C-alpha positions in Angstrom: 0.0 0.0 0.0 2.9 2.3 0.8 4.3 1.9 -2.7 0.9 2.6 -4.2 0.6 5.8 -2.2 4.1 7.0 -3.3 3.3 6.4 -7.0 -0.1 8.1 -6.8 1.3 11.0 -4.9 4.1 11.5 -7.3 1.5 12.2 -10.0 -0.3 14.5 -7.7 2.8 16.6 -6.9 3.8 16.7 -10.6 0.3 18.1 -11.5 0.2 20.5 -8.5 3.6 21.8 -9.5 2.7 22.3 -13.0 -0.6 23.8 -12.1 0.8 26.5 -9.9 3.4 27.5 -12.6 0.6 27.6 -15.2 -1.6 29.6 -12.9 1.1 32.2 -12.4 1.7 32.5 -16.1 -1.9 32.9 -17.0 -2.4 35.4 -14.2 0.4 37.5 -15.7 -1.1 37.2 -19.3 -4.5 38.1 -18.0 -6.5 35.6 -20.0 -10.2 35.6 -20.4 -12.5 35.6 -17.4 -13.6 32.0 -18.0 -9.9 30.8 -17.9 -9.5 32.6 -14.6 -12.6 30.9 -13.1 -11.2 27.5 -14.2 -7.9 28.3 -12.7 -9.5 29.4 -9.4 -11.5 26.2 -9.2 -8.5 24.1 -10.0 -6.5 25.9 -7.2 -9.2 25.4 -4.7 -9.2 21.7 -5.6 -5.5 21.6 -4.9 -5.9 23.4 -1.6 -8.8 21.1 -0.5 -6.7 18.0 -1.5 -3.6 19.3 0.5 -6.0 19.7 3.4 -7.1 16.1 3.1 -10.7 17.1 2.0 -10.9 14.8 -0.9 -14.6 15.1 -1.6 -14.4 19.0 -1.9 -11.3 18.7 -3.9 -13.1 16.3 -6.5 -16.0 18.7 -6.8 -13.6 21.5 -7.5 -11.7 19.7 -10.1 -14.9 18.6 -11.9 -16.0 22.2 -11.8 -12.7 23.3 -13.4 -13.1 20.7 -16.1 -16.6 21.9 -17.0 -15.7 25.6 -16.9 -13.0 25.2 -19.7 -13.4 21.6 -21.3 -11.1 22.7 -24.2 -8.2 23.6 -21.9 -5.2 21.2 -21.6 -6.0 21.2 -17.9 -9.4 19.7 -18.4 -8.2 16.1 -18.6 -5.8 16.6 -15.8 -8.6 18.0 -13.7 -10.6 14.8 -14.5 -7.7 12.6 -13.2 -7.3 14.7 -10.2 -11.0 14.4 -9.4 -10.7 10.6 -9.6 -7.6 10.7 -7.4 -9.4 12.9 -4.9 -12.2 10.4 -4.6 -9.7 7.6 -4.1 -8.1 9.3 -1.2 -11.5 9.1 0.5 -12.0 5.5 -0.5 -14.9 6.4 -2.7 -14.0 3.6 -5.1 -17.1 3.6 -7.1 -16.8 7.4 -7.8 -13.1 6.9 -8.6 -14.0 4.2 -11.1 -16.7 6.2 -12.7 -14.4 9.3 -13.1 -11.7 7.2 -14.7 -14.1 5.4 -17.2 -15.4 8.8 -18.1 -11.9 10.0 -18.6 -11.2 7.2 -21.1 -14.2 8.1 -23.1 -13.6 11.8 -23.1 -9.8 11.8 -23.5 -8.9 8.5 -25.2 -5.5 9.8 -26.5 -4.3 11.6 -23.4 -0.6 10.9 -22.5 -1.4 10.1 -18.9 -3.6 7.2 -19.8 -1.0 4.9 -18.1 -1.6 6.5 -14.8 -5.5 6.3 -15.3 -5.2 2.6 -15.8 -3.1 2.2 -12.7 -5.4 4.2 -10.6 -8.3 2.1 -11.9 -6.6 -1.1 -11.1 -5.7 0.1 -7.6 -9.3 1.2 -7.0 -10.5 -2.4 -7.7 -7.5 -3.9 -5.8 -8.2 -1.9 -2.5 -11.7 -3.4 -2.4 -10.3 -7.0 -2.1 -11.3 -8.5 1.2 -10.4 -12.2 1.0 -10.6 -15.3 -1.2 -14.0 -16.3 0.0 -15.8 -13.1 -1.1 -17.0 -11.8 -4.4 -14.3 -12.2 -7.1 -15.4 -9.2 -9.1 -12.8 -6.8 -7.6 -10.1 -9.5 -7.7 -10.6 -10.3 -11.4 -11.0 -6.7 -12.6 -7.8 -5.6 -10.8 -6.0 -8.6 -12.2 -7.1 -7.7 -15.7 -6.0 -4.1 -15.5 -2.7 -4.9 -13.8 -1.9 -7.3 -16.6 -3.0 -4.6 -19.1 -0.5 -2.2 -17.6 2.4 -4.6 -17.6 1.7 -5.4 -21.3 1.2 -1.9 -22.6 3.4 0.2 -20.3 6.3 -2.2 -19.3 8.9 0.4 -18.6 6.9 2.4 -16.0 6.7 2.5 -12.3 3.1 1.5 -12.7 4.2 -1.8 -14.3 6.8 -2.5 -11.7 4.2 -2.1 -8.9 1.5 -4.0 -11.0 3.8 -7.1 -11.1 4.1 -7.1 -7.3 0.3 -6.7 -6.8 -0.4 -9.3 -9.5 1.7 -11.8 -7.5 -0.4 -11.1 -4.4 -3.7 -11.4 -6.5 -2.5 -14.9 -7.8 -1.9 -16.0 -4.2 -5.5 -15.0 -3.3 -6.9 -16.8 -6.3 -4.8 -19.9 -5.5 -6.1 -19.8 -1.9 -9.6 -19.7 -3.1 -9.1 -22.8 -5.1 -7.4 -24.4 -2.2 -10.3 -23.4 0.1 -12.7 -25.1 -2.2 -10.4 -28.1 -2.8 -10.1 -28.7 1.0 -13.9 -28.5 1.3 -14.4 -31.2 -1.2 -11.6 -33.2 0.3 -13.3 -33.2 3.7 -16.7 -34.2 2.2 -14.9 -37.1 0.4 -15.8 -35.8 -3.0 -12.5 -36.9 -4.6 -13.0 -35.9 -8.2 -14.0 -32.3 -7.6 -11.1 -32.0 -5.1 -8.7 -33.4 -7.6 -9.9 -30.9 -10.2 -9.4 -28.0 -7.8 -6.0 -29.1 -6.7 -4.9 -29.7 -10.3 -6.1 -26.3 -11.2 -3.7 -24.8 -8.6 -0.8 -26.8 -10.0 -1.4 -25.8 -13.5 -2.2 -22.1 -13.0 -0.6 -21.0 -9.8 2.7 -22.9 -9.9 4.5 -19.9 -8.2 2.1 -19.7 -5.2 2.9 -20.9 -1.7 0.2 -23.6 -2.0 1.9 -25.5 -4.8 3.5 -28.2 -2.5 0.3 -29.0 -0.7 -1.6 -29.2 -4.0 0.9 -31.7 -5.3 0.8 -33.8 -2.2 -3.1 -33.8 -2.2 -3.0 -35.0 -5.7 -0.6 -37.8 -4.8 -2.9 -38.7 -1.8 -6.2 -38.6 -3.8 -5.0 -40.5 -6.9 -3.5 -43.2 -4.6 -6.8 -43.4 -2.7 -8.8 -44.0 -5.8 -6.4 -46.6 -7.1 -4.5 -44.5 -9.8 -1.1 -45.3 -8.5 0.8 -44.3 -11.6 -0.9 -40.9 -11.6 0.0 -40.6 -7.9 3.6 -41.4 -8.8 3.7 -38.7 -11.4 2.8 -36.0 -9.0 5.1 -37.4 -6.3 7.9 -37.1 -8.8 7.1 -33.5 -9.4 6.9 -32.8 -5.7 10.2 -34.6 -4.9 12.1 -33.0 -7.8 11.2 -29.5 -6.9 10.5 -29.6 -3.1 12.4 -32.6 -1.7 13.2 -30.9 1.6 9.7 -29.8 2.4 7.4 -31.6 5.0 4.7 -32.1 2.2 7.3 -34.3 0.4 7.8 -36.3 3.5 4.0 -36.8 3.9 3.9 -37.9 0.2 6.7 -40.4 0.8 4.5 -42.0 3.6 1.7 -42.5 1.2 3.8 -45.1 -0.6 5.8 -46.2 2.4 3.8 -46.4 5.6 6.8 -47.3 7.8 8.8 -44.2 6.7 10.0 -42.0 9.6 11.4 -38.6 8.9 14.9 -37.7 9.9 15.2 -36.0 13.2 17.8 -33.6 12.1 17.1 -30.9 9.3 19.5 -28.3 8.0 19.0 -24.8 9.1 18.2 -23.8 5.6 15.4 -26.3 5.4 14.0 -25.2 8.6 14.1 -21.6 7.5 12.4 -22.3 4.3 9.6 -24.3 5.9 9.0 -21.6 8.6 8.9 -18.9 5.8 6.2 -20.8 3.9 4.2 -21.4 7.0 4.5 -17.7 7.9 3.4 -16.5 4.4 0.4 -18.9 4.6 -0.6 -17.6 8.0 -0.8 -14.2 6.4 -3.2 -15.4 3.7 -5.6 -17.5 5.8 
């Protein structure tokens, strides 16, 4: 969240700095009265935002845009209105303003920022893996869009980080459902869910457990060769993990794990468990 605030604020300070400079220039030149009204409204929006009154700021920026829609500051005012709503966690208003920005100013050079703000507006509404997936999936789509279309920006860098967290959440949802089916002894639906995790979230912290469960379930329903296939994958990639030891016991009931583990193995297992504890 701190990284997000820094990125969003950097845009705000850039606009604010440029706005004050432009205001000074126009006041000196003495532009038309309508221009000055727009400038006054924009300045009032900046002042309100600096005073942490995002709602008033959004109204003033919208007023500035309406006063002089042909001005180069009109699209910037639209973005600032969206950002102002975002600071107050009015996410639906933020999303509305950004979608209107895309329709009104489709070729504006700060479209990358608009997509990032839109993605974060959905991202910040994510609660957990058991709730409505709409915010998760939309934020995922927009972060992927940013990475693909604006790869050399700070927005893309932060999008990659947030996309990793989103994939962990989606993987945890699949695991949540898979465990439910497992507990109800519905083996085939459980297998399908665990397999989905393996095939789509191979970088998640749940991959080892998913592989082990696939070994366990296939062995349980008599598909020993299939169980061995997943056991091989688990052993090849995660031989030092406790899930591999549990898998070994599926085939060898008398297996006893070694009493001594290397410090490296212990640290890795603790790290995985710590990460999982943050997600559950």
